[in-house]
KENU-372437 format. One record per residue (C-alpha): x, y, z. Coordinates in steps of 0.001 Angstrom, whole numbers, padded with zeros to 6 digits, always signed. Layout:
N
XYZ;...
//
This chain:
850
-024802+026320+053554;-020984+026343+053218;-020848+022700+054531;-023439+021640+052021;-021489+023235+049197;-018358+021466+050463;-020059+018070+050474;-021473+018527+046959;-018010+019581+045778;-016407+016534+047238;-018995+014273+045695;-018726+015957+042320;-015012+015492+042449;-015341+011859+043373;-017656+011195+040466;-015285+012878+038007;-012288+010964+039432;-014216+007704+039104;-015089+008358+035553;-011554+009389+034615;-009768+006654+036565;-010088+003936+033915;-008712+006228+031227;-005690+007152+033376;-005119+003442+034141;-005299+002409+030522;-002930+005275+029455;-000488+004243+032178;-000702+000594+031213;-000038+001314+027576;+002917+003515+028357;+004128+000843+030752;+003970-001702+027892;+006148+000380+025649;+009158-001664+026536;+007375-004833+025466;+005681-003482+022348;+007493-002615+019089;+008212+001010+018676;+009320+003147+015789;+013042+002949+015260;+013252+006720+015583;+011813+006728+019042;+014087+003923+020043;+017163+005813+018750;+016191+008829+020956;+015979+006641+024060;+019286+005026+023404;+020977+008431+022782;+019948+009402+026354;+020877+006081+027794;+024413+005781+026445;+025222+009423+025925;+025761+009008+022169;+024394+010577+018991;+023118+008699+015924;+023516+010084+012334;+021216+008694+009728;+019125+009531+006602;+015411+009804+007447;+014439+007587+004600;+016593+004726+005873;+014680+004419+009260;+011194+005344+008147;+008458+002645+008574;+010785+000539+010818;+009682-000730+014195;+011787-002668+016808;+011530-003680+020391;+013424-001522+022868;+016759-003198+023893;+017006-004301+027516;+018617-001845+029924;+021340-004270+030969;+022904-004511+027466;+026186-002853+026694;+026420-000320+023844;+028103-002968+021636;+025532-005583+022455;+022780-003009+021720;+024218-002187+018390;+024522-005900+017384;+020865-006345+018311;+019785-003393+016207;+021719-004712+013140;+019877-008020+013392;+016522-006399+013923;+016626-003843+011228;+019232-005015+008689;+020976-001668+008867;+024599-001152+009586;+025389+000584+012965;+029059+001721+012791;+030601+003274+015944;+032797+006149+014744;+034106+007070+018240;+032883+007314+021820;+030263+009864+020760;+028836+009168+017338;+027230+006095+015663;+026545+006155+011932;+023518+004298+010458;+023431+003272+006784;+022051+000535+004643;+023970-002616+004335;+025865-002961+001100;+024745-006559+000594;+021965-008296-001202;+019448-006711+001098;+016607-004945-000588;+013534-003038+000396;+010192-004774+000040;+007209-002567-000372;+003566-003353-000594;-000110-002456-000255;-002662-004339+001882;-006175-004398+000550;-009543-005933+001577;-010263-008841-000867;-013926-007950-001063;-013834-004190-001346;-010226-003400-002430;-010182-000723+000336;-006805-000146+002046;-006254-002174+005208;-004681+000229+007760;-002912-000406+011031;-001951-004029+009969;+001358-005377+011287;+003675-006810+008698;+006645-008723+010100;+009888-010072+008621;+012136-011817+011142;+012451-009364+014066;+011679-006266+012004;+008089-005060+011395;+006125-002315+009793;+002594-000946+010277;+000542-000015+007187;-000476+003601+006847;-003752+005157+005607;-003075+003911+002039;-002322+000352+003286;+001235+000895+002371;+004396-000638+004117;+008138-000983+003586;+010411-003604+005017;+014218-004421+004543;+014896-008036+003423;+018237-009677+003939;+017552-013072+002506;+015456-014179-000435;+013858-017228+001222;+012323-015372+004264;+008685-015453+005235;+006405-012466+005431;+003724-012534+008084;+000770-010224+008068;-001624-009723+011061;-004785-007580+011608;-007615-008175+014145;-010314-008042+011499;-008626-010312+008921;-007345-013795+008553;-003626-014109+009344;-001448-014535+006262;+002041-015897+005682;+003814-015349+002292;+006861-017358+001270;+008890-014828-000648;+011156-017464-002192;+008254-018400-004324;+007627-014929-005627;+009620-012959-008205;+009399-009449-006815;+010086-006636-009219;+007761-003985-007746;+005589-003257-004755;+003312-006129-003847;-000452-005981-003548;-001628-008228-000921;-005378-008981-000368;-006509-009968+003089;-009730-011935+003891;-011948-010705+006640;-012157-013145+009596;-015928-013151+009723;-018756-012459+007347;-020771-009531+008706;-024426-010126+008088;-025376-006534+009017;-024608-005175+005613;-025592-001817+004072;-028423-002270+001627;-028603+001363+000231;-025381+003501+000572;-026945+006717-000645;-030311+006721+001030;-030867+010525+001180;-027532+012171+000648;-023979+010799+000439;-023045+009146+003774;-026577+008092+004735;-027376+004439+004212;-029910+001839+005111;-029076-001742+006353;-030886-005016+005686;-032067-004859+009387;-034116-001662+008645;-031744+000606+010530;-030171+003799+009094;-026362+004246+009144;-024746+007678+008861;-020979+007884+008188;-020026+011372+009403;-016711+011490+007402;-018654+010802+004140;-021739+012897+004919;-022565+015474+002371;-023824+018892+003385;-027370+019059+004654;-029735+022077+004319;-029499+024549+007171;-026172+023084+008514;-022794+024078+007348;-021102+021365+009306;-022148+017712+010098;-024546+017363+013068;-025204+013847+014216;-028657+014434+015615;-029923+017066+013143;-029150+014493+010354;-031655+012081+011928;-034478+014584+011422;-033918+014626+007689;-035245+011002+007543;-039097+010350+007259;-040926+009759+010622;-038435+011757+012561;-038721+015441+013529;-038489+017850+016299;-041853+019469+017078;-040240+022323+019023;-037427+022890+016354;-034784+021567+018599;-031714+019860+017105;-031526+017367+019951;-035217+017095+021041;-035947+014256+018661;-039481+012819+018236;-039350+009364+016594;-042722+008438+015219;-044708+010630+017683;-042740+009746+020770;-041282+012219+023317;-037541+012872+023468;-036977+010889+026611;-038315+007771+024846;-035411+007853+022500;-032400+005938+023731;-029105+007856+022821;-025871+005814+023302;-022455+007342+022890;-019980+004539+022417;-022354+002161+024216;-023006+004612+027126;-026454+005885+027769;-026645+009689+027595;-029010+011765+029670;-027991+014976+027934;-027491+015341+024233;-027278+019093+023527;-025715+022373+024021;-027576+025698+024274;-030429+023716+025954;-031598+021902+022913;-030292+023913+019930;-026794+022365+019263;-025804+018746+019303;-023351+018067+022160;-021463+015246+020319;-018463+016480+018307;-019083+015280+014734;-015400+015021+013884;-014829+012522+016683;-017587+010206+015526;-017125+007418+012957;-020771+006569+012352;-024326+006891+013813;-026961+004110+013618;-030631+004906+014015;-033208+002190+014639;-036920+003087+014476;-038207-000540+014813;-036961-004061+014790;-034316-003321+017358;-031804-006139+017956;-032206-007901+021319;-028912-006532+022567;-030468-003200+023095;-033183-002205+025505;-035121+000933+026641;-035818+003642+024064;-039455+002618+023440;-039639+004998+020504;-036196+004321+018954;-032466+004080+019446;-029568+006286+018218;-026079+004733+018567;-023221+007198+018190;-019926+005313+017466;-016376+006771+017661;-013601+005068+015699;-012651+001780+017244;-009456+001154+015168;-005905+001723+016187;-004605+004654+014212;-001236+004152+012458;-000583+007912+011700;-001116+011350+013133;-004200+013255+011963;-006373+016047+013204;-007996+019306+012411;-009716+022320+013797;-012329+024869+012834;-014426+027840+013827;-017968+029006+013110;-020064+031814+014468;-020994+029971+017654;-017964+027840+018664;-014433+026760+017919;-013213+023079+018088;-010162+020874+017493;-009339+017236+017463;-006169+015091+017241;-005486+011348+016682;-001985+010153+017525;-000310+006687+017705;+001051+005852+021115;+002775+002682+019795;+002209+000262+016853;-000684-001265+018991;-002214+001778+020617;-003460+005197+019715;-005346+008040+021358;-007925+010537+020039;-008887+013731+021779;-011277+016605+020886;-012614+019741+022404;-015179+022389+021491;-016053+025723+023224;-018466+028546+022560;-017055+031970+021777;-019863+034305+023055;-017694+035589+025940;-015010+036444+023480;-016994+037683+020502;-020795+037915+020221;-022330+037322+016836;-025792+037827+015380;-025990+033998+015128;-025435+033721+018856;-027941+036385+019567;-030597+034487+017534;-029871+031290+019381;-029953+033014+022671;-033244+034618+021995;-034737+031269+020820;-033460+029254+023874;-034407+031809+026620;-037535+033601+025285;-040476+033281+027642;-038302+032123+030490;-037167+033732+033741;-034015+034827+031979;-035814+037058+029529;-038933+037940+031547;-040280+041435+031242;-043200+042147+033548;-044716+045541+034274;-044920+044788+037987;-041213+044278+038466;-038883+046989+039732;-036031+045399+037832;-033559+047963+036695;-031202+045798+034500;-029958+042334+033995;-027027+040887+032116;-026090+037374+031298;-023124+035148+030712;-023530+031936+028912;-020926+029417+027560;-020691+025697+026820;-017819+023152+026021;-017399+019523+025385;-014295+017280+025754;-013865+013916+024225;-011089+011264+024520;-010685+007637+023415;-007764+005171+023700;-007659+002100+021497;-005245-000601+022432;-004536-003819+020451;-003235-005970+023166;-002622-008905+020872;-004046-010285+017679;-007157-011483+019410;-007531-009064+022254;-008601-005421+022082;-009163-002875+024773;-010654+000632+024432;-011759+003351+026788;-013853+006313+026085;-014455+009610+027952;-016888+012456+027283;-017753+015630+029173;-020526+018103+028202;-021020+021406+030058;-023417+024319+029776;-023413+027285+032127;-025706+030289+032334;-025362+033069+034817;-027225+036334+034908;-027157+039143+037381;-030255+041275+038233;-030246+044577+039868;-033209+046192+041452;-034245+048794+044031;-036020+047434+047073;-037219+049953+049594;-034878+052528+048080;-031807+050299+048263;-030219+048886+045133;-029583+045168+045290;-027763+042804+042895;-028128+038988+042855;-027002+036346+040488;-029196+033454+039184;-027673+030440+037303;-028403+027330+035514;-025773+024704+034797;-026193+021434+032885;-023506+018920+032567;-022718+015280+031816;-019726+012924+032103;-019444+009467+030582;-016755+006842+030667;-016688+003314+029354;-014313+000331+029169;-014736-002156+026301;-012807-005349+025890;-013029-007646+022841;-011818-011103+022853;-011573-013178+019643;-011334-016800+020711;-011260-018011+017205;-012387-016709+013734;-015900-018052+014636;-016288-016895+018261;-015904-013338+019612;-016854-011968+023091;-017302-008374+024114;-017354-007005+027685;-018442-003442+028493;-018657-001345+031634;-020417+002041+030974;-020830+004771+033526;-022902+007942+032835;-023438+010853+035109;-025758+013871+034675;-026516+016927+036753;-028897+019887+036228;-028732+022615+038812;-030612+025893+038943;-030458+028819+041312;-033194+031462+040953;-032975+034610+042988;-036120+036674+043118;-035149+040202+044465;-038650+041715+044936;-039940+038723+046853;-036572+038060+048698;-036598+034436+047629;-033846+032035+046632;-034837+028677+044988;-032216+025951+044384;-033078+022868+042384;-031064+019863+041307;-031582+016789+039216;-028716+014277+039205;-028442+010880+037600;-025811+008140+038063;-026064+005193+035662;-023594+002174+036065;-023785-000930+033892;-022101-004183+032992;-022642-006013+029732;-021105-009109+028226;-022103-010939+025119;-020660-013543+022748;-021167-013882+019065;-020871-017285+017404;-020544-017534+013655;-022239-020900+012789;-021545-020524+009035;-021217-017858+006483;-024889-017070+006542;-025957-017557+010274;-024710-016140+013496;-025948-016237+017055;-025419-013648+019802;-026221-014026+023471;-025426-012115+026622;-026108-010634+030023;-026628-006888+030988;-026797-005473+034509;-027727-001868+035189;-028166+000345+038266;-029495+003783+037872;-029839+006262+040786;-031698+009634+040417;-031884+012421+043001;-034041+015478+042960;-033361+018438+045360;-035349+021649+046120;-034337+024178+048668;-036284+027477+049317;-035278+030110+051838;-038430+032065+052258;-040422+030297+053578;-037833+027780+054585;-038266+024467+052765;-036109+021604+051783;-036955+018317+049999;-034521+015646+048624;-035756+012461+047015;-033465+009764+045720;-034571+006600+044146;-032555+003615+042753;-033611+001098+040182;-031884-002128+039072;-032328-004406+036084;-030990-007782+035155;-031336-008845+031467;-030711-011870+029413;-030777-011596+025669;-030222-013760+022528;-030383-012911+018833;-030107-015004+015634;-029204-013527+012206;-029634-015568+009049;-029351-014823+005364;-029702-017092+002376;-026629-017676+000212;-028204-015580-002419;-028757-012772+000165;-032312-012468-001008;-033671-013155+002474;-032293-011647+005640;-033951-012580+008981;-033103-011355+012481;-034969-012548+015541;-034329-012172+019183;-035735-012229+022636;-034798-009924+025588;-035808-010868+029152;-035777-008001+031618;-036215-008203+035368;-036595-004990+037254;-035692-006007+040770;-036617-002814+042509;-040089-002935+040921;-040323-006730+041030;-041501-006702+037442;-040637-008940+034458;-040736-007967+030890;-040271-010281+027930;-039433-008425+024647;-039472-010312+021354;-037713-008618+018324;-038091-009314+014599;-036587-007981+011426;-037210-009457+007915;-035838-008288+004609;-037106-010181+001608;-036116-009431-001968;-039237-009780-004133;-037707-008842-007558;-034520-007357-008964;-035191-003926-007560;-038033-004555-005099;-037920-005738-001469;-040325-006287+001395;-039409-005286+004921;-041191-006483+008067;-040253-005171+011493;-041708-005724+015001;-040663-005262+018492;-041677-004888+022180;-039747-002793+024613;-039815-001441+028230;-038251+001627+029853;-037900+002615+033527;-036569+006203+033160;-038606+009163+032017;-038615+012962+032191;-041315+014967+033918;-042229+018680+034256;-043556+019661+037654;-043839+023385+037156;-043246+025445+034006;-040915+027744+035838;-038634+024896+037171;-035003+025578+036490;-035606+029188+035417;-038150+027857+032860;-035388+026984+030450;-034773+023261+030923;-037959+022276+032775;-037650+018461+032400;-036142+016415+035133;-035241+012696+035081;-037205+010357+037366;-037435+006577+037831;-040431+004366+037524;-041572+003375+041033;-044521+001107+040173;-047037+003519+041754;-047307+007109+040459;-044713+006460+037683;-045225+003092+036073;-042862+001083+033866;-043354+002137+030210;-044114-000582+027646;-044181-000331+023843;-045362-002400+020932;-044664-001580+017329;-045059-003280+013920;-044377-002076+010389;-044462-003373+006795;-042574-001542+004123;-041838-001772+000387;-038660-000593-001046;-037845+000048-004778;-034269+000947-005571;-032243+001375-008755;-029140+003348-009573;-031252+006419-010142;-034587+005909-008225;-035337+005136-004607;-038976+004766-003450;-039822+003651+000042;-043228+003370+001837;-043576+002039+005329;-046944+001945+007269;-046599+001384+011002;-048611+000983+014149;-047143+001944+017524;-048679+001581+021070;-046975+002980+024201;-048409+002331+027623;-047292+003646+031086;-046863+007312+030265;-047915+010013+032759;-049412+013412+032201;-046441+015241+033831;-044010+013769+031204;-046076+015211+028317;-045629+018935+029039;-049332+019876+029275;-049995+023555+029613;-053735+023304+030050;-056306+022018+032540;-054182+018858+033018;-051000+020656+033868;-050982+019977+037532;-052610+016512+037461;-050711+013313+037455;-052473+010410+035764;-051370+007253+033818;-052270+006572+030309;-051064+005624+026848;-050853+006831+023324;-051204+005186+019908;-049770+006145+016578;-050807+005013+013156;-048771+006410+010208;-046900+006052+006985;-043393+007125+006142;-042688+007796+002477;-039465+008755+000677;-038976+009402-003107;-035549+010188-004364;-034086+010733-007877;-030348+010852-008634;-028930+012670-011658;-025247+013079-012559;-024351+015891-010154;-027820+016459-008650;-030079+014576-006360;-033688+015521-005315;-035906+013966-002712;-039382+014212-001226;-039901+012951+002360;-043477+012712+003631;-044918+011349+006812;-048606+011120+007760;-049667+010074+011229;-052456+010109+013644;-051341+010299+017311;-053861+010157+020115;-053719+009962+023990;-055879+007785+026168;-055889+008889+029923;-058846+006934+031374;-058909+008886+034635;-059063+012396+033176;-062326+014300+032489;-061603+013980+028722;-059788+010693+028259;-059115+010638+024508;-057676+013567+022647;-054808+014398+020234;-051235+013940+021410;-049138+017056+022012;-046961+015666+019207;-049820+014986+016841;-048514+016452+013599;-050869+015065+010941;-048745+015810+007864;-044942+016448+007571;-043364+017215+004182;-039737+017996+003159;-038670+018617-000438;-034950+018809-000850;-032125+018841-003427;-028333+018436-003353;-025689+019336-005804;-022137+018011-005854;-019365+018867-008283;-015682+018137-007671;-014979+019823-004281;-018180+021842-004086;-021358+020808-002339;-024679+022596-001887;-028117+021717-000668;-031551+023338-000068;-034826+022112+001367;-038420+023283+001999;-039979+022009+005167;-043758+022166+005912;-045823+020423+008538;-049321+020749+010067;-049551+022906+013074;-049265+021450+016551;-052314+021034+018724;-052923+023182+021790;-055691+023814+024247;-057487+027144+023618;-058899+029306+026493;-062681+029620+026674;-063484+032610+024432;-066544+033746+026369;-065234+033299+029975;-061456+032785+029962;-060846+033363+033653;-062887+031740+036401;-062025+032227+040096;-058565+033405+039188;-057752+030399+037053;-057837+029885+033216;-060936+028213+031842;-060109+025902+028943;-061923+024402+025974;-061513+020773+024985;-057795+019618+025271;-055698+019973+022177;-058757+020881+020070;-057037+023866+018439;-053960+024031+016290;-051278+026582+015687;-050546+027772+012122;-048747+025361+009769;-044957+025386+009897;-042906+026449+006976;-039111+026971+006517;-036537+027084+003644;-032912+026248+004469;-029732+026487+002408;-026152+025246+002817;-022880+025115+000789;-019443+023767+001503;-016102+023815-000472;-012961+021744+000034;-009516+022838-001090;-005818+021940-000613;-003577+024250+001365;-000388+022220+001133;+000679+018555+001123;-001484+016529+003508;-003313+019741+004629;-006815+020468+003442;-009045+023407+003958;-012809+023624+004098;-015193+026623+004025;-018941+026763+004177;-021987+028595+005183;-025611+027876+005955;-028886+029814+006272;-031607+028547+008522;-035047+029776+007777;-034060+031655+004547;-037809+032440+004083;-037834+034442+007432;-041113+032933+008170;-042414+033605+011741;-043221+030037+012785;-045266+029466+015995;-044076+026234+017661;-046754+026288+020376;-049393+028348+022220;-050212+028661+026014;-051748+031147+028353;-050899+032802+031646;-052596+035359+033902;-050864+038777+034235;-052273+041586+036300;-055639+039848+036264;-055819+039564+032510;-055298+036611+030161;-052063+036741+028245;-051441+034671+025158;-047840+033322+024717;-046751+032170+021275;-043543+030228+021263;-041641+031411+018218;-039226+029471+016089;-035741+030395+015122;-035507+033499+013002;-033439+033783+009773;-030018+032699+011045;-026844+032640+008981;-023720+030622+009962;-020282+030293+008476;-017400+028052+009123;-013737+027484+008237;-011768+024225+008937;-008322+022786+008381;-007705+019041+008257;-004297+017386+008369;
//
């Protein structure tokens, strides 16, 4: 056993080192390039003071915003000062062997100031490099820069990766005040936002039919005091969580494992803390989130039900920024810092506080997460005396953005998610008191390298190497039976992707590329009494070619995106051809038609072998399609929608039809007569998503409604056709948001039909020691009802420091919702288990931004 632990520890460390290695390499490379890249004059002076044993005296305002290259080591002090005079247009006077005074030249030199703005939006252009001779400046968050000019006929050069280079002859300008310089984007992005305030501020819809959430602009949502990237998705029509989990997202009747979640282009196999109740992605590290329900571009595969792309900031930061906060569950902080004019780093961390202070909010979450599991079991036959638990979670995030040159950009991302539960049981066995610990840990690590090469304003290539690792491990000690069960589920996903985008003209672009993926999944079970060990590892590889064409008419009334994705799964020896289509046609001034269609395939899924696997908490384990018992999953989906939008009204209606083949019974979480059977089948959903929204001056109100019929078809089962476990016929949300100055508030009422379940036979529920069931999913639990409330207030603490306070109440109505019903036999009698929803749960937060 000790040897096994040692081997696992070594492997675990190797995986972590492999994921961290690119980040360390890039950081070392950037710091190694400091000599070659321009640095702030202040940092150069500090280096020179140490090199020559001198001290500089200066006024801060004279050296602010100035950047120079670090002088070579072989220069003498006199040569170094001469170089600095030429590079900065400042006077460097050596007073004696120890001190050097810096002052402005008393000549015709003057300071040139200016603002860089986008020519289309007038938004500030940050992190642009402005050069004059050998001196340079980097624009700040307001797009502002300052430069010292020593001659009237000099040329100003402006460079930014996303904009056309610009040269300005200052001799032709009469400058009396700060300049305002407008930059033109290098390319015309066809993926534009159609509606910028779809539900609340910060939620938009694009012409391709996708939804875009900008987390920094997101207004407060009901039930959440802080932004939550996955909970926000559930506010949109057609998306919900049937088991009231923040991260267990069901897109148009699909199970959670059928939703592809990408963090900075890396596939994630874990997306939550607290085993489903809290999103694991720090919202203050995220720039935007893109949700696609249908009509996915050909560059993305898998996710037969939908795709969620979580994107951190990809720009080089010019200034320091950060913040931190605390709520009744966790505390977090983040920081963004420039490493040089061409590189910056962002880091963030979050950790639960239950081991420091235990709040009523934590108690409610804990009760919701572990109710009806081995952690909270209470059985009359146990001789259990006591048990106590220790649970905590954390996540760490980091990203480096490096602008190698005007046309070359490199970034590296890292993410770690960790949850750990340990509980100790004490019992008397044959008069002897025994204590043993059981545990459940769930963790993920992700790392990715992304390189962008702009060959010209018309051609751009992107290369990505994502690596994702996931591990779920459970140890269950049963004292009365003297049993110890160890279970593990481990995933390693390594990929390579390269694509090139060609802008044919201002209305048409073409993208094509190649994607290679290798996924290995291992499952381990070890039992001590009786002795048993089983380890199964499978590997699957896929090779993909894809191409996509985007076209819009000059009037922008018509937007068409079409693509084709060709997948070859070499391990399965199967080929899948996937066409994609997205059409947005403007019919009238405020009316548009939207047509979306796609085919997809997926070779990973989650299964539940036994309901008490992994302590009964996180019962799902990842497995690979093997072409036999676990087939490749295929989906087809089509939708046609109408959209009416004015400055005050938004009305959207979208009927859709979706068919998914290749699912298996063990992936659906049955708790009836099909629980221990494995059979292949399909499900079909027909539904309509509707949204009506009205904006007033400071108030907005919306109604989101989805109606759907979702049915299984398992030909080999005794009853082949019956309602899907996620068949929620009607789903209604009525909400309102209020914004005035720095105050925001929102509330909503959520109601949906009860979920189906299989009832036990009323007249004869137990036959031969087993439960006798009625027809599958013929009964339904009571309808779901919940009222939520949230509020948030922003205020200034001091210059450049802002505070924020807020609160939320989940289930303000205190309604006792039943999420599902199942049965078990206890002491020879039938026991009904109702899975309850989260009780009335308040939360509060306080944050500081700088």
